[in-house]
MITOR-668131 format. One record per residue (C-alpha): residue in one letter; x, y, z. Coordinates in pm, whole numbers. Each point is the difference from the previous one (the first is absolute). Example, Ala and Ser with C-alpha at 12.3 -4.5 7.8 and 13.67 -1.06 7.14 Angstrom:
2
{'A', {1230, -450, 780}}
{'S', {137, 344, -66}}
END
This chain:
655
{'G', {-3853, -2895, -2145}}
{'S', {-184, -307, 124}}
{'K', {294, -108, 213}}
{'T', {-12, 313, 209}}
{'N', {-370, 84, -35}}
{'M', {87, 338, -142}}
{'S', {-261, 230, -149}}
{'D', {-60, -20, -374}}
{'P', {197, 311, -102}}
{'I', {325, -153, 117}}
{'P', {42, -260, -280}}
{'D', {-79, 277, -249}}
{'C', {272, 210, 159}}
{'I', {242, -290, -33}}
{'K', {-79, -37, -368}}
{'R', {38, 370, -55}}
{'A', {324, 7, 195}}
{'K', {144, -268, -224}}
{'K', {-129, 172, -310}}
{'E', {149, 332, 112}}
{'G', {343, -153, 52}}
{'F', {-1, -95, 368}}
{'D', {30, -372, -65}}
{'N', {324, -32, 195}}
{'V', {-141, 189, 298}}
{'W', {-301, -226, 29}}
{'K', {211, -310, -45}}
{'D', {225, 112, 286}}
{'R', {-276, 94, 239}}
{'S', {-314, -196, -75}}
{'G', {79, -346, 128}}
{'K', {144, 89, 337}}
{'I', {-234, 289, 71}}
{'C', {-312, -199, -88}}
{'E', {117, -291, 209}}
{'C', {108, 221, 290}}
{'Y', {-327, 194, 9}}
{'A', {-229, -291, -86}}
{'H', {-139, -6, 353}}
{'H', {15, 374, 56}}
{'P', {-288, 157, -197}}
{'E', {69, 341, 150}}
{'M', {324, 12, -198}}
{'H', {-167, -55, -339}}
{'A', {-96, 366, -30}}
{'K', {360, 99, 61}}
{'M', {119, -236, -272}}
{'R', {-267, 120, -242}}
{'E', {102, 361, 65}}
{'E', {364, -84, -69}}
{'L', {-84, -166, -332}}
{'L', {-216, 290, -109}}
{'E', {276, 240, 94}}
{'L', {257, -194, -200}}
{'I', {-226, 34, -303}}
{'K', {-121, 356, 37}}
{'L', {251, 202, 195}}
{'A', {269, 165, -204}}
{'E', {-57, 374, 3}}
{'D', {-193, 222, 240}}
{'D', {-308, -18, -222}}
{'G', {1, -381, 16}}
{'V', {34, -44, -378}}
{'V', {267, -232, -136}}
{'T', {153, 133, -317}}
{'A', {184, -227, -242}}
{'E', {331, 159, 101}}
{'E', {-71, -49, 369}}
{'Q', {-105, -359, -60}}
{'K', {335, -75, -161}}
{'E', {180, 153, 299}}
{'I', {-204, -204, 245}}
{'D', {53, -321, -196}}
{'A', {373, 58, -18}}
{'F', {23, 82, 367}}
{'E', {-205, -297, 121}}
{'A', {182, -239, -232}}
{'K', {356, 116, 64}}
{'F', {27, 157, 342}}
{'L', {-270, -118, 242}}
{'K', {34, -376, -26}}
{'T', {-84, -164, 325}}
{'A', {225, -207, 221}}
{'D', {-184, -312, -116}}
{'E', {138, 47, -352}}
{'K', {358, 83, 89}}
{'Y', {76, -173, 330}}
{'P', {-113, -311, 185}}
{'V', {-220, 101, 291}}
{'I', {14, -174, 336}}
{'A', {-356, -18, 126}}
{'P', {-2, 166, 343}}
{'A', {-166, -171, 289}}
{'A', {-282, 235, 90}}
{'G', {2, 63, 371}}
{'P', {-315, 82, 195}}
{'E', {-128, 354, 27}}
{'L', {183, 197, 268}}
{'K', {-114, -118, 338}}
{'G', {184, 49, 326}}
{'R', {67, -270, 252}}
{'V', {-231, -27, 294}}
{'L', {210, 83, 304}}
{'A', {-90, -107, 349}}
{'K', {-50, 330, 180}}
{'K', {77, -30, 366}}
{'G', {-258, 177, 214}}
{'P', {-105, 368, 8}}
{'L', {256, 261, -104}}
{'D', {216, 104, 293}}
{'F', {191, 324, -62}}
{'K', {154, 45, 345}}
{'N', {351, -105, -109}}
{'V', {7, 187, -330}}
{'K', {211, 289, 126}}
{'E', {270, 235, -123}}
{'R', {345, 34, 151}}
{'N', {-131, 261, 248}}
{'G', {-278, -229, 122}}
{'K', {-281, 184, -181}}
{'P', {-241, -203, -215}}
{'V', {80, -26, -370}}
{'N', {-242, 217, -197}}
{'R', {-273, -214, -148}}
{'K', {-339, -7, -169}}
{'T', {-246, -284, 38}}
{'A', {-266, 132, -236}}
{'F', {207, 41, -313}}
{'D', {-96, -29, -367}}
{'F', {312, -60, -206}}
{'E', {26, 119, -360}}
{'N', {315, -1, -208}}
{'W', {107, 293, -216}}
{'G', {-136, -159, -317}}
{'Q', {-339, -62, 168}}
{'N', {-7, -359, -124}}
{'V', {82, -165, 337}}
{'K', {-242, 60, 288}}
{'N', {-51, -183, 329}}
{'K', {-54, 46, 372}}
{'P', {298, -106, 216}}
{'A', {-62, -108, 357}}
{'V', {228, 279, 117}}
{'A', {237, 259, -148}}
{'F', {319, 83, 193}}
{'Y', {230, 302, -45}}
{'P', {313, -71, 208}}
{'E', {256, 276, 50}}
{'T', {277, -210, 154}}
{'K', {170, -328, -81}}
{'I', {-130, -149, 325}}
{'G', {-349, 105, -104}}
{'A', {40, -188, -330}}
{'Q', {130, -306, 187}}
{'N', {-301, 5, 231}}
{'V', {-239, 19, -295}}
{'V', {149, -321, -143}}
{'K', {-13, -167, 342}}
{'F', {-364, 106, 31}}
{'A', {-75, -156, -339}}
{'K', {173, -323, 101}}
{'Q', {-189, -8, 329}}
{'H', {-335, 29, -179}}
{'G', {77, -213, -306}}
{'L', {-13, 297, -236}}
{'R', {205, 110, -297}}
{'V', {187, 330, -42}}
{'R', {38, 185, -331}}
{'C', {163, 342, -38}}
{'A', {-106, 290, -218}}
{'G', {155, 343, -49}}
{'Y', {-140, 223, -273}}
{'R', {-198, -301, -134}}
{'H', {129, 79, -348}}
{'S', {-60, -347, -140}}
{'W', {-276, -164, -200}}
{'S', {48, -369, 74}}
{'E', {-145, -172, 305}}
{'I', {314, 16, 211}}
{'F', {-171, 170, 294}}
{'C', {-156, -110, 327}}
{'E', {-306, -221, -31}}
{'E', {-341, 12, 163}}
{'G', {6, -42, 378}}
{'Q', {379, 6, 36}}
{'V', {260, 254, 119}}
{'F', {89, 309, -201}}
{'L', {326, 178, 90}}
{'S', {134, 332, -126}}
{'F', {280, 226, 119}}
{'L', {-181, 295, -164}}
{'T', {-350, 118, 88}}
{'E', {-284, 83, -240}}
{'A', {58, 369, 74}}
{'Q', {354, -36, -135}}
{'V', {-67, -209, -308}}
{'G', {-339, 156, -86}}
{'V', {-202, -180, -264}}
{'P', {-16, 118, -272}}
{'N', {195, 313, 92}}
{'A', {331, -20, 178}}
{'P', {42, 305, 223}}
{'L', {367, -5, 81}}
{'K', {7, 290, 242}}
{'N', {54, -245, 286}}
{'L', {271, -166, -207}}
{'E', {167, 313, -133}}
{'P', {360, -117, 23}}
{'P', {185, 185, 274}}
{'S', {370, 62, -4}}
{'M', {120, -354, 56}}
{'C', {346, -82, 112}}
{'F', {73, -371, -8}}
{'G', {-312, -105, 182}}
{'C', {-97, 324, 173}}
{'F', {-342, 132, -98}}
{'G', {-81, 343, 141}}
{'R', {-251, 284, -15}}
{'G', {-231, -152, 257}}
{'E', {-181, -257, -218}}
{'K', {-135, -311, 166}}
{'I', {280, -238, -89}}
{'T', {-22, -373, 68}}
{'E', {279, -252, 48}}
{'M', {-59, -130, -354}}
{'M', {43, 346, -156}}
{'F', {372, 57, -31}}
{'I', {298, 8, -236}}
{'K', {334, -112, 137}}
{'M', {342, -23, -163}}
{'V', {144, -344, 70}}
{'S', {325, -1, -194}}
{'R', {186, 155, -292}}
{'S', {233, -152, -255}}
{'T', {368, 88, 25}}
{'D', {-17, 204, -321}}
{'G', {-297, 198, 135}}
{'K', {-217, -78, -303}}
{'H', {-239, -247, 160}}
{'A', {-177, -42, 334}}
{'S', {-230, -233, 190}}
{'V', {-297, 189, 141}}
{'Q', {-262, -141, 237}}
{'I', {-351, 132, -60}}
{'G', {-296, -53, 231}}
{'A', {-316, -165, -130}}
{'A', {-212, 313, 60}}
{'T', {234, 227, -199}}
{'T', {-143, 127, -328}}
{'N', {173, 56, -332}}
{'D', {-68, 371, 45}}
{'Q', {203, 2, 320}}
{'I', {275, -211, -158}}
{'L', {18, 235, -299}}
{'N', {47, 307, 219}}
{'W', {255, -176, 220}}
{'C', {194, -92, -313}}
{'L', {-7, 356, -133}}
{'E', {121, 140, 333}}
{'N', {271, -261, 59}}
{'G', {136, -66, -349}}
{'W', {-105, -363, -44}}
{'T', {-247, -171, -230}}
{'L', {-168, -331, -58}}
{'P', {123, -128, -339}}
{'L', {-359, -78, -100}}
{'N', {-349, 47, 136}}
{'V', {-367, 12, -93}}
{'I', {-138, 337, -114}}
{'L', {-246, 32, 289}}
{'V', {107, 187, 312}}
{'E', {-320, -86, 190}}
{'V', {110, -354, 91}}
{'T', {242, -161, 243}}
{'L', {322, -168, -109}}
{'S', {-83, -308, 208}}
{'G', {-328, -33, -187}}
{'T', {142, 39, -349}}
{'S', {302, -223, 59}}
{'S', {-197, -279, 167}}
{'S', {-227, -15, -307}}
{'C', {296, -15, -243}}
{'S', {-59, 340, -157}}
{'H', {255, 146, -240}}
{'G', {117, 311, -178}}
{'A', {159, 22, -344}}
{'G', {341, -24, -161}}
{'I', {166, -280, -195}}
{'N', {260, -59, 276}}
{'F', {-235, -15, 299}}
{'K', {-201, -277, 158}}
{'T', {-286, 53, 249}}
{'L', {-3, 187, 330}}
{'S', {-2, -337, 176}}
{'D', {333, -89, -164}}
{'I', {187, 289, 167}}
{'I', {-130, -79, 350}}
{'T', {288, -115, 221}}
{'A', {-192, -71, 322}}
{'V', {-360, -50, 113}}
{'E', {-103, 53, 364}}
{'Y', {-335, -159, 80}}
{'V', {-231, -141, 267}}
{'N', {-35, -377, -49}}
{'V', {-293, -233, 71}}
{'N', {94, -20, 369}}
{'G', {8, 376, 49}}
{'D', {381, 8, 11}}
{'I', {215, 251, -191}}
{'E', {249, -155, -240}}
{'E', {213, 118, -291}}
{'V', {93, -164, -330}}
{'K', {334, 99, -153}}
{'D', {109, -314, -186}}
{'P', {-8, 84, -376}}
{'K', {-145, -343, -81}}
{'L', {-282, 37, 252}}
{'L', {-67, 359, -109}}
{'K', {-125, -144, -330}}
{'T', {-296, -110, 211}}
{'A', {-13, 265, 273}}
{'A', {42, 314, -214}}
{'G', {-313, -70, -206}}
{'A', {-219, -216, 222}}
{'F', {-333, 187, -36}}
{'G', {-40, -3, 380}}
{'L', {17, -379, 29}}
{'L', {320, 6, 208}}
{'G', {-139, 240, 260}}
{'V', {-50, 366, 83}}
{'I', {285, 205, -146}}
{'L', {144, 259, 239}}
{'S', {280, 131, -221}}
{'V', {207, -78, -307}}
{'T', {362, 83, -68}}
{'I', {64, 101, -358}}
{'R', {294, 98, -219}}
{'M', {30, 367, -88}}
{'D', {240, 183, -229}}
{'K', {165, 339, 29}}
{'M', {-222, 255, -170}}
{'T', {44, 45, -374}}
{'Y', {-190, 232, -230}}
{'A', {-246, -89, -273}}
{'S', {8, 169, -341}}
{'L', {-368, -4, -88}}
{'E', {-97, 4, -368}}
{'P', {-376, -71, -11}}
{'A', {-154, 6, -346}}
{'T', {-336, -22, -174}}
{'E', {30, -169, -341}}
{'D', {-199, -185, -263}}
{'A', {-74, -346, 138}}
{'V', {151, -186, -297}}
{'K', {326, 199, 10}}
{'A', {32, -21, 379}}
{'F', {-78, -372, 23}}
{'P', {51, -157, -345}}
{'P', {-226, -299, -77}}
{'P', {166, -326, -112}}
{'P', {82, -16, -371}}
{'G', {-315, -71, -200}}
{'Y', {-228, 48, 297}}
{'P', {-342, 135, -113}}
{'T', {-38, 310, 216}}
{'P', {-355, 116, 76}}
{'R', {-161, 256, -229}}
{'R', {65, 289, 240}}
{'F', {375, -30, -62}}
{'K', {-3, -71, -375}}
{'K', {156, 333, -96}}
{'Q', {286, -43, 247}}
{'T', {329, -159, -107}}
{'Y', {329, -85, 164}}
{'S', {361, -33, -110}}
{'K', {304, -201, 106}}
{'E', {105, 305, 199}}
{'D', {-333, -12, 191}}
{'V', {57, -367, 85}}
{'Q', {351, 83, 123}}
{'K', {-133, 287, 211}}
{'F', {-266, -228, 150}}
{'E', {263, -260, 91}}
{'D', {234, 265, 142}}
{'R', {-276, 125, 227}}
{'I', {-13, -344, 155}}
{'L', {356, -133, -21}}
{'N', {201, 317, 63}}
{'T', {-203, 186, 263}}
{'Y', {-36, -26, 374}}
{'Y', {-381, 6, -11}}
{'N', {-253, -70, -275}}
{'E', {-378, 32, -13}}
{'F', {-245, 30, -288}}
{'F', {-363, 118, 10}}
{'W', {-276, -20, -260}}
{'F', {-331, 158, 84}}
{'P', {-284, -177, -184}}
{'Y', {-128, 127, -331}}
{'V', {254, 275, -57}}
{'P', {286, -26, -254}}
{'K', {273, 122, 238}}
{'M', {207, -159, 277}}
{'W', {188, 141, 297}}
{'I', {349, -133, 73}}
{'H', {176, 36, 335}}
{'A', {355, -132, -44}}
{'W', {310, 155, 155}}
{'K', {361, -45, 107}}
{'N', {154, 78, 338}}
{'D', {288, 204, -139}}
{'G', {-118, 347, 99}}
{'K', {194, 259, 197}}
{'K', {-73, 50, 367}}
{'T', {-300, 219, 68}}
{'S', {-226, 87, 290}}
{'R', {-303, 49, -226}}
{'K', {-304, -211, 81}}
{'L', {-199, -152, -284}}
{'V', {-324, 61, 189}}
{'N', {0, 272, 266}}
{'R', {-265, 9, 271}}
{'N', {-227, 239, -191}}
{'E', {21, -213, -314}}
{'E', {-60, -308, 211}}
{'R', {-315, 150, 152}}
{'W', {-119, 96, -347}}
{'Q', {59, -352, -139}}
{'R', {-186, -152, 294}}
{'F', {-283, 249, -45}}
{'T', {-34, -76, -372}}
{'S', {-5, -373, 75}}
{'D', {-278, 65, 252}}
{'V', {-195, 197, -259}}
{'I', {38, -270, -267}}
{'D', {-102, -271, 245}}
{'A', {-310, 199, 96}}
{'F', {-76, 80, -364}}
{'V', {12, -361, -128}}
{'P', {-344, -104, 137}}
{'L', {-155, 303, -170}}
{'T', {114, -127, -342}}
{'K', {-187, -330, 6}}
{'G', {-260, 132, -243}}
{'I', {269, 68, -261}}
{'P', {67, -287, -247}}
{'P', {302, -199, 127}}
{'Y', {215, 67, -306}}
{'L', {-50, 376, 17}}
{'R', {57, 3, 375}}
{'A', {328, -189, -40}}
{'K', {117, 224, -282}}
{'M', {-84, 309, 204}}
{'F', {210, -114, 296}}
{'S', {282, -110, -231}}
{'S', {14, 338, -172}}
{'L', {16, 172, 339}}
{'A', {277, -234, 117}}
{'V', {220, 49, -306}}
{'G', {-44, 375, 18}}
{'N', {92, 25, 368}}
{'L', {317, -212, 14}}
{'S', {326, 191, 0}}
{'N', {250, -9, -286}}
{'T', {249, 221, 183}}
{'K', {362, -110, 12}}
{'E', {146, 50, 347}}
{'T', {237, -144, 257}}
{'V', {-126, -107, 342}}
{'P', {117, -229, 283}}
{'L', {-52, -365, -93}}
{'A', {-221, -68, 303}}
{'D', {-236, 274, -118}}
{'A', {-4, -126, -359}}
{'L', {-120, -343, 116}}
{'H', {-318, 165, 136}}
{'F', {-67, 225, -299}}
{'R', {-374, 28, 63}}
{'R', {-191, 69, 323}}
{'G', {-364, -59, 87}}
{'I', {-37, -323, -200}}
{'H', {-137, -159, 316}}
{'N', {-294, 240, -8}}
{'Y', {-120, -116, -342}}
{'R', {-158, -341, 45}}
{'V', {58, -251, -280}}
{'M', {-29, -367, -93}}
{'D', {332, -155, -95}}
{'M', {144, -319, -149}}
{'E', {373, -44, -56}}
{'A', {179, -277, -189}}
{'E', {368, -88, 33}}
{'I', {118, -143, -334}}
{'P', {342, -172, -11}}
{'I', {253, 141, -247}}
{'P', {255, -254, -127}}
{'A', {350, 78, -126}}
{'L', {93, 29, -366}}
{'E', {305, -177, -139}}
{'N', {205, 311, 79}}
{'G', {-107, -19, 365}}
{'K', {-222, 310, -11}}
{'P', {-369, 0, 94}}
{'D', {-242, -93, -278}}
{'L', {-202, 321, -1}}
{'M', {-224, -136, -275}}
{'V', {-189, -155, 293}}
{'C', {-96, 349, 118}}
{'R', {-97, 114, -348}}
{'Y', {-236, -292, -56}}
{'A', {-154, 15, 349}}
{'W', {-53, 377, -22}}
{'W', {-169, -2, -338}}
{'D', {-205, -312, 78}}
{'A', {-148, 194, 292}}
{'I', {-62, 311, -210}}
{'W', {-171, -211, -267}}
{'L', {-234, -154, 254}}
{'I', {-75, 337, 161}}
{'E', {-82, 142, -343}}
{'K', {-203, -309, -86}}
{'R', {-214, 48, 313}}
{'R', {-36, 377, -35}}
{'K', {-379, -25, -5}}
{'T', {9, -98, 370}}
{'A', {339, 167, 70}}
{'P', {117, -241, 273}}
{'V', {327, 194, 52}}
{'Q', {-69, 367, 69}}
{'I', {317, 122, 169}}
{'A', {326, -141, -135}}
{'L', {214, -276, -136}}
{'E', {339, 18, 172}}
{'L', {323, -196, -52}}
{'R', {330, -25, 184}}
{'V', {298, -226, -61}}
{'F', {209, -120, 291}}
{'N', {194, -305, 117}}
{'G', {-132, -326, 147}}
{'S', {-24, -94, 368}}
{'D', {149, -253, 240}}
{'V', {-296, 28, 239}}
{'H', {-213, -314, -16}}
{'L', {-350, 152, -17}}
{'A', {95, 281, -236}}
{'P', {-166, -57, -340}}
{'E', {334, 100, -162}}
{'N', {180, -283, 180}}
{'G', {241, -174, -236}}
{'N', {-23, 260, -279}}
{'L', {315, 139, -161}}
{'W', {-192, 320, -66}}
{'T', {-365, 91, 32}}
{'C', {-246, 191, -215}}
{'S', {-245, 135, 257}}
{'I', {-317, 116, -170}}
{'E', {-294, 149, 185}}
{'I', {-356, 91, -98}}
{'L', {-204, 244, 205}}
{'T', {-356, 123, -13}}
{'N', {-224, 214, 218}}
{'E', {-301, -86, 212}}
{'S', {-249, 96, -269}}
{'T', {96, -311, -197}}
{'P', {-252, -280, 69}}
{'R', {171, -268, 202}}
{'E', {-109, -281, -232}}
{'V', {139, 187, -303}}
{'W', {331, 60, 176}}
{'L', {51, -355, 125}}
{'A', {-95, -150, -336}}
{'F', {260, 218, -171}}
{'C', {266, -89, 259}}
{'E', {-58, -367, -80}}
{'E', {12, 66, -374}}
{'V', {325, 195, -1}}
{'H', {157, -241, 248}}
{'E', {-79, -292, -232}}
{'A', {149, 190, -293}}
{'W', {326, 59, 191}}
{'K', {5, -356, 131}}
{'G', {-61, -134, -350}}
{'R', {310, 174, -126}}
{'Y', {213, -24, 317}}
{'P', {-107, -295, 223}}
{'G', {225, 110, 287}}
{'T', {-211, 312, 62}}
{'R', {-109, 37, 363}}
{'L', {-224, 260, 164}}
{'H', {100, 229, 288}}
{'L', {-142, -161, 314}}
{'A', {-90, 334, 162}}
{'K', {-199, 120, -302}}
{'Q', {-318, -153, -147}}
{'W', {58, -366, -77}}
{'N', {-171, -245, 238}}
{'E', {-352, 95, -111}}
{'L', {87, -75, -363}}
{'R', {-25, -329, -187}}
{'Y', {239, -152, -252}}
{'K', {-157, -212, -273}}
{'G', {-310, -31, 216}}
{'K', {192, -122, 306}}
{'P', {51, 185, 330}}
{'M', {327, 194, -13}}
{'V', {105, -94, 354}}
{'G', {-5, -371, -74}}
{'Y', {190, 58, -324}}
{'Y', {271, 197, 177}}
{'K', {29, -251, 281}}
{'N', {25, -305, -223}}
{'V', {173, 139, -309}}
{'M', {135, 355, -15}}
{'M', {152, 26, 349}}
{'K', {18, -362, 108}}
{'D', {379, -10, 41}}
{'Q', {24, 350, 149}}
{'I', {-264, -83, 262}}
{'A', {184, -318, 94}}
{'R', {323, 198, 52}}
{'F', {-188, 264, 200}}
{'K', {-148, -264, 232}}
{'K', {342, -156, 51}}
{'G', {131, 344, 90}}
{'L', {-273, 45, 262}}
{'R', {88, -339, 148}}
{'D', {371, 87, 11}}
{'I', {-69, 335, 168}}
{'G', {-231, -171, 249}}
{'A', {276, -242, 97}}
{'I', {212, 289, 129}}
{'G', {-52, 181, 330}}
{'S', {-355, -5, 134}}
{'K', {-120, -315, -175}}
{'F', {-309, -8, -219}}
{'T', {-132, -210, -285}}
{'L', {-153, 60, -340}}
{'E', {-336, -92, 147}}
{'D', {49, 262, 272}}
{'C', {50, 269, -267}}
{'A', {-314, -112, -182}}
{'E', {-206, 3, 318}}
{'R', {120, 339, 122}}
{'F', {74, 213, -308}}
{'S', {-179, -144, -303}}
{'N', {-341, 75, -153}}
{'P', {-228, -176, -254}}
{'L', {207, 108, -302}}
{'F', {329, -124, 143}}
{'D', {-166, -310, 147}}
{'Q', {-72, -108, -355}}
{'L', {307, 140, -176}}
{'V', {269, -99, 250}}
{'F', {-120, -223, 283}}
{'S', {-257, -238, -150}}
END
């Protein structure tokens, strides 16, 4: 108390916490937290609230029964031990708060040479307020450009070089981390605001026409970066290399695939994004045998720091270029591996949470699930859904006893049926719009009840219909997600091999139930009001992918809506991240989701990732940039930092 100048009630709380059986919790947390916050009085209230919550919060009425107390004691003692107790911790060097370099701007902005192939000026805005999809990154670029030709994109980069400015690209802006353009610099997009619409995504201008290997029709305004082109096919006809322009959306790719009999082997669920955007940020799908989108890229065409067009095809260099987060240059197209269309046998199911995702043996499940049991057959079914399927995904919606499972094989018979026809698609987008509009109206409802209400609606509206559809369609099983704004943190937890060489799926079982326990524990503030979601897939060879080096990956994601207070959400993200890290130290966060604004053990996350969690990967990535720069139109690592970086990457990669 005296050490940190805390108010009088705090020592009493400590005594009561020890008396009530929280001795181990206080021992773990007190020393470091007191020391860390000793000079930050504004944090004392947060700490006091946490202690009070540990003591009081067990059931919705806030009363701790003897039975609940035993459960809490057992859980805290056995399953939420911190990393300090189990593993030696390397103290991260805390970097400074994000601050961009001061670039020497060269004179007033001169737009006369920023022209398209036909000599017309590149579309631009000079009074432009940028806001990302998650509404947590806002700034005012010096200018926003919307080039429609490759020459236009080249001239934008040359303009930036002429004026000592940086260029960062954005498509649908579907990211939460600070990977975007910074204040006073150059924003570039191959899609306009009218096309990407925030929050709604009106796709009438992007309704996929009948495409035939690069030919878009029906009179839409098509740019040079909006195309799909067959490059080559394997001799057995089962695989192909397909070049896809940077302005081409997943919706257009999906319809091209359905019309031409090809499919990406994996993809993100969203259709309202571009492939260049998702692959450059190391996004992934699901399936035990698949890596990330970046790992199946076979070529990257881009504009370099000098405004020249170059292409990377070397598999070694693609480990840098295919997931470079825009630091290599402005991507014009990517070439990706596709497979001949197969057909997914969908078997979605809603089941009791304990049967669908069995807790580890002896794990003290929260009270809500006490009446649920599982058998050896349930464990086998759970493992089969991961090990013996093409695709696996598990959803739990907070504070309900059921789960929804989306796991399927690609062994179905050929069919022309679409999983989501255009009318269904419009309906799903409309319902997402309605939910997004309805969320602000629920702020007066207690958080727990609000979360339970949305969860009940979600469980009741997900399909349990068995059906066969083209694989490309199955990958995008839900439309309109883009229209429902959320906050999102995603962890990639490494899965080691057992002695028999199979993945140790106990990792998933512990991580899943640790998260559920914490969500239940915090139900008074309900920090997670949408879903807990888990997918299992392979690792990655791409340097900046958080799955880099993993044999397999347990990808676990928490999502909440905008009605959740930001401070409640971020505090919970830090808490669950520390729980996962304590059990599995190799856990890394998805760099396109919410991570850089968090802290780990009181230290800035960016410094921790730079100096500890991604130190070796960043070194390999920088070497890759140097090696690419030594080929063709020469450039250096410093050139990339000066032309294509921003404050986040200054600190993470280039400092």
